[in-house]
C-alpha positions as CSV (number, residue, x, y, z in Angstrom):
1,M,153.2,40.8,57.8
2,S,152.5,37.2,57.9
3,R,149.4,35.9,56.4
4,I,148.7,33.4,59.2
5,G,149.2,36.2,61.8
6,K,146.7,38.6,59.8
7,K,143.9,36.1,60.1
8,P,141.3,36.8,62.9
9,I,140.6,33.7,65.3
10,P,136.8,33.4,66.1
11,I,135.5,33.2,69.3
12,P,133.3,30.4,70.2
13,K,130.1,30.7,72.5
14,G,131.1,29.5,75.7
15,V,134.5,30.4,75.8
16,T,136.5,33.5,77.6
17,V,139.1,35.1,76.4
18,K,141.5,37.5,78.4
19,V,144.5,39.4,77.5
20,D,147.1,40.9,79.2
21,A,151.0,42.0,78.1
22,T,152.3,38.8,78.8
23,G,149.7,36.3,77.7
24,V,146.4,34.9,76.8
25,D,144.0,33.5,79.3
26,V,141.3,31.2,77.8
27,K,138.3,29.8,79.2
28,G,135.9,27.2,77.9
29,P,133.6,24.3,78.5
30,K,136.5,21.6,77.9
31,G,138.6,23.2,80.8
32,Q,141.3,26.7,80.9
33,M,144.4,27.5,78.8
34,R,147.3,30.3,79.3
35,Q,149.1,30.5,76.4
36,A,152.0,32.6,76.6
37,L,153.0,35.2,73.9
38,P,156.7,35.5,72.5
39,P,158.2,38.9,72.3
40,G,157.3,41.5,70.0
41,V,153.8,40.7,69.9
42,V,150.4,41.5,71.3
43,M,146.9,40.3,71.0
44,A,143.4,42.5,71.2
45,V,139.8,41.4,71.2
46,E,137.7,42.6,69.0
47,D,134.0,42.0,67.7
48,G,133.8,38.2,69.2
49,H,137.9,38.5,67.2
50,I,141.0,37.9,68.7
51,Q,143.6,39.8,66.4
52,A,147.2,39.6,66.3
53,R,149.4,42.3,66.1
54,R,153.1,43.3,65.5
55,E,154.3,45.6,68.3
56,R,156.5,47.3,65.4
57,P,155.3,46.6,61.9
58,D,157.8,48.1,60.5
59,D,160.1,45.1,61.9
60,K,160.2,42.3,59.3
61,S,162.1,40.1,62.1
62,L,158.8,39.8,64.0
63,G,157.0,38.2,61.1
64,K,157.9,35.0,62.4
65,F,156.8,35.5,66.0
66,H,153.5,37.3,64.3
67,G,151.9,34.0,63.3
68,L,153.8,31.6,65.9
69,A,151.2,33.5,68.6
70,R,148.2,33.3,66.4
71,S,148.8,29.7,65.6
72,L,149.5,28.8,69.6
73,V,146.1,31.0,70.5
74,A,144.3,29.9,68.0
75,N,145.0,26.3,69.4
76,A,145.1,27.5,73.0
77,V,141.0,28.5,71.8
78,A,140.1,25.3,69.9
79,G,141.8,23.2,72.8
80,V,139.3,24.3,75.6
81,N,136.5,24.8,73.2
82,D,136.4,21.3,72.0
83,G,140.2,19.1,73.4
84,W,142.7,17.5,71.4
85,K,143.1,13.6,71.0
86,R,145.8,11.6,69.8
87,E,145.2,7.6,69.0
88,L,147.5,4.9,69.1
89,D,147.1,1.1,68.2
90,I,149.3,-1.8,69.7
91,V,150.3,-4.3,67.3
92,G,151.8,-7.5,68.6
93,V,150.7,-10.8,70.2
94,G,150.5,-10.1,73.9
95,Y,151.0,-6.6,73.9
96,R,148.1,-4.8,75.9
97,A,148.1,-1.9,77.8
98,E,145.6,-1.2,80.7
99,V,144.8,2.1,83.2
100,K,145.2,1.7,86.4
101,G,144.0,5.1,88.7
102,K,146.6,7.7,86.8
103,Q,148.6,5.3,85.9
104,V,148.9,3.4,82.3
105,H,150.1,-0.2,82.2
106,F,151.5,-1.8,79.3
107,A,152.8,-5.8,78.8
108,L,155.2,-4.9,75.0
109,G,157.1,-8.5,74.8
110,Y,159.4,-7.0,77.7
111,S,160.4,-9.2,80.3
112,H,158.8,-6.5,82.7
113,P,156.0,-4.6,82.2
114,V,156.0,-0.8,81.4
115,I,154.0,1.6,84.0
116,F,153.8,4.9,82.4
117,D,152.7,8.1,84.5
118,I,150.0,10.4,83.4
119,P,150.5,13.7,83.3
120,A,147.6,16.4,84.7
121,G,145.6,17.8,82.4
122,I,145.6,15.1,80.1
123,E,143.3,11.6,79.9
124,V,144.3,8.1,78.8
125,Q,141.5,5.7,78.0
126,V,142.3,2.0,76.8
127,D,139.6,0.6,74.6
128,K,139.8,-3.4,74.2
129,Q,143.4,-3.4,75.3
130,T,145.1,-2.7,72.1
131,H,143.5,1.0,71.3
132,V,145.0,3.6,73.7
133,T,143.6,7.3,73.2
134,V,145.3,10.5,74.5
135,T,142.5,13.7,75.1
136,G,144.0,17.5,76.8
137,V,143.2,21.0,76.2
138,D,146.8,21.5,75.4
139,R,147.5,20.5,71.7
140,Q,151.0,20.5,72.8
141,L,150.8,18.4,75.9
142,V,148.9,15.7,74.5
143,G,151.2,15.3,71.2
144,Q,154.3,14.9,73.7
145,V,152.1,12.7,75.8
146,A,151.4,10.1,72.7
147,A,154.9,10.2,71.5
148,N,156.4,9.1,74.9
149,I,153.8,6.2,74.8
150,R,154.6,5.3,70.9
151,S,158.5,5.8,72.2
152,L,158.1,3.0,74.5
153,R,158.1,0.6,71.9
154,K,158.6,2.1,68.5
155,P,157.2,0.1,65.6
156,D,159.4,-2.4,63.9
157,P,160.0,-2.1,60.5
158,Y,160.5,-6.1,60.0
159,Q,157.9,-7.4,61.9
160,Q,155.7,-4.7,62.3
161,K,154.9,-5.4,65.9
162,G,154.9,-1.9,67.9
163,V,153.2,0.9,69.4
164,R,152.2,3.2,66.6
165,Y,149.9,6.1,65.9
166,M,146.2,5.1,64.6
167,G,146.6,5.2,60.7
168,E,150.0,5.2,60.6
169,V,151.6,3.3,57.5
170,L,155.0,1.2,58.2
171,K,157.3,0.5,54.9
172,K,157.7,-3.5,55.4
173,K,161.5,-4.2,55.3
174,A,162.3,-8.1,53.9
175,G,164.4,-9.7,56.1
176,K,167.9,-11.2,55.6
177,T,167.3,-14.0,53.3
178,G,169.1,-17.2,53.7
179,A,170.7,-18.8,50.7
């Protein structure tokens, strides 16, 4: 059996879980989410925990889906209870961002402002014009939105400018030497 898949998922107070054959509905203080299950894996709620099981325990090929399903449901439970957050820093002279309604306007050194539409279920906050915080219930969506914002101006290894994840360390490359 999968080591990850065997671990039970504790259900925190204030979170309700409904399991059916195709997925798991999770509702909590931060919102609600539906997580689809891969084929061959079933979930059951027992004693305040969610337990993942294979439909056919003797089928070794379901092991990868067993751990995957458990991780996805655990992320959904954590998301509706605490939420997920990804932080980005904007580095560069004149580089900045501001939120206007359901859009984020970036000035990233291009000849035009870059406008990024915020998807449903995601909140974006900008502090001091250079620190962007992406929050939401769905871990995958939060990570994808943060990656999309970073791709607007990837960090330059030569000049160290661009949009980077908070705490990301760039290896500085030396430029050409004019000898």
